[in-house]
C-alpha positions as CSV (number, residue, x, y, z in Angstrom):
1,M,-39.0,-72.7,-17.6
2,S,-42.7,-73.5,-16.9
3,S,-45.2,-70.7,-16.1
4,L,-45.4,-71.9,-12.5
5,E,-41.6,-71.7,-12.2
6,H,-41.7,-68.2,-13.8
7,I,-44.3,-67.1,-11.2
8,E,-42.3,-68.6,-8.3
9,S,-39.2,-66.7,-9.6
10,L,-41.1,-63.5,-9.7
11,E,-42.4,-64.1,-6.1
12,V,-38.8,-64.5,-4.9
13,L,-37.7,-61.4,-6.8
14,G,-40.6,-59.4,-5.3
15,H,-39.8,-60.7,-1.8
16,V,-36.1,-59.8,-2.2
17,Y,-37.1,-56.2,-3.2
18,F,-39.6,-56.1,-0.3
19,R,-37.0,-57.2,2.2
20,Q,-34.5,-54.7,0.8
21,G,-37.0,-51.9,1.4
22,K,-37.4,-51.3,-2.4
23,Q,-41.2,-50.8,-2.2
24,A,-41.7,-49.5,-5.7
25,E,-39.8,-52.3,-7.3
26,A,-41.6,-54.9,-5.1
27,R,-45.0,-53.4,-5.9
28,T,-44.2,-53.5,-9.6
29,V,-43.2,-57.2,-9.4
30,F,-46.2,-58.2,-7.3
31,E,-48.7,-56.3,-9.5
32,G,-47.2,-58.0,-12.5
33,I,-47.8,-61.4,-10.8
34,L,-51.4,-60.5,-10.2
35,A,-51.7,-59.5,-13.9
36,L,-50.7,-63.1,-14.7
37,L,-52.4,-64.8,-11.8
38,P,-55.0,-62.6,-10.1
39,D,-55.4,-64.6,-6.9
40,N,-51.7,-65.3,-6.2
41,P,-51.5,-65.4,-2.4
42,V,-47.9,-64.2,-2.1
43,A,-48.6,-61.2,-4.3
44,L,-51.8,-60.3,-2.5
45,K,-50.3,-60.4,1.0
46,H,-47.2,-58.5,0.0
47,L,-49.3,-55.8,-1.8
48,A,-51.6,-55.5,1.2
49,V,-48.5,-54.9,3.5
50,L,-47.2,-52.3,1.0
51,A,-50.6,-50.6,0.9
52,L,-50.6,-50.5,4.7
53,E,-47.1,-48.9,4.7
54,R,-48.4,-46.2,2.3
55,G,-51.4,-45.6,4.7
56,E,-53.9,-47.1,2.2
57,G,-56.2,-49.0,4.4
58,E,-59.0,-49.5,1.9
59,E,-56.7,-50.9,-0.7
60,A,-55.2,-53.3,1.9
61,L,-58.7,-54.4,2.8
62,R,-59.6,-55.0,-0.9
63,L,-56.5,-57.1,-1.4
64,L,-57.1,-59.1,1.8
65,E,-60.7,-59.8,0.8
66,I,-59.5,-61.2,-2.5
67,Y,-57.0,-63.3,-0.6
68,A,-59.5,-64.6,1.9
69,V,-62.1,-65.6,-0.7
70,A,-59.6,-67.3,-3.0
71,H,-57.4,-69.0,-0.4
72,D,-59.1,-69.3,2.9
73,G,-62.6,-70.0,1.8
74,G,-63.6,-66.8,3.7
75,R,-61.7,-67.9,6.8
76,E,-58.4,-66.0,7.3
77,E,-55.2,-67.2,8.8
78,E,-53.9,-65.3,11.9
79,A,-51.3,-63.3,10.0
80,V,-53.9,-62.1,7.5
81,Q,-56.3,-61.2,10.3
82,L,-53.6,-59.1,11.9
83,L,-53.1,-57.3,8.6
84,R,-56.9,-56.8,8.4
85,V,-56.8,-55.3,12.0
86,Q,-54.2,-52.8,10.9
87,A,-56.2,-51.9,7.8
88,L,-59.4,-51.4,9.7
89,R,-57.6,-49.1,12.2
90,L,-56.2,-47.0,9.3
91,T,-59.8,-46.6,7.9
92,G,-61.1,-45.5,11.3
93,R,-63.0,-48.8,11.9
94,E,-61.6,-49.3,15.4
95,P,-64.5,-51.3,16.9
96,E,-64.3,-53.8,14.1
97,A,-60.5,-54.0,14.5
98,K,-60.8,-54.5,18.2
99,K,-63.4,-57.3,17.7
100,I,-61.1,-59.2,15.4
101,F,-58.1,-58.7,17.7
102,R,-60.0,-59.9,20.7
103,S,-61.1,-63.1,18.9
104,L,-57.4,-63.7,18.0
105,L,-56.4,-63.3,21.6
106,E,-59.2,-65.7,22.7
107,A,-58.1,-68.3,20.2
108,Q,-54.5,-68.0,21.5
109,Q,-55.7,-68.6,25.0
110,S,-57.8,-71.7,24.1
């Protein structure tokens, strides 16, 4: 099995744990993936969601920033922007969250 296939297998395992509600197991798998590949998009997004579920907005923002720089060239896809909105709200940065949300709505209406 190649290292890419190994990472993909770990992504699937982490996703299965995530969907089953086994957050601790999913977190362990996704953190392991990041140890091997620090900018893995699947692991970064899942870990951000898990951080949000634990109420850790700052950690979610940190993970989303790594994702954005590594995979979007600083421009985030809509799903990632929505995660960012949730994280900003958790950290008490409501005006910033509203601004991003409004821009998403405007983009949808265009």
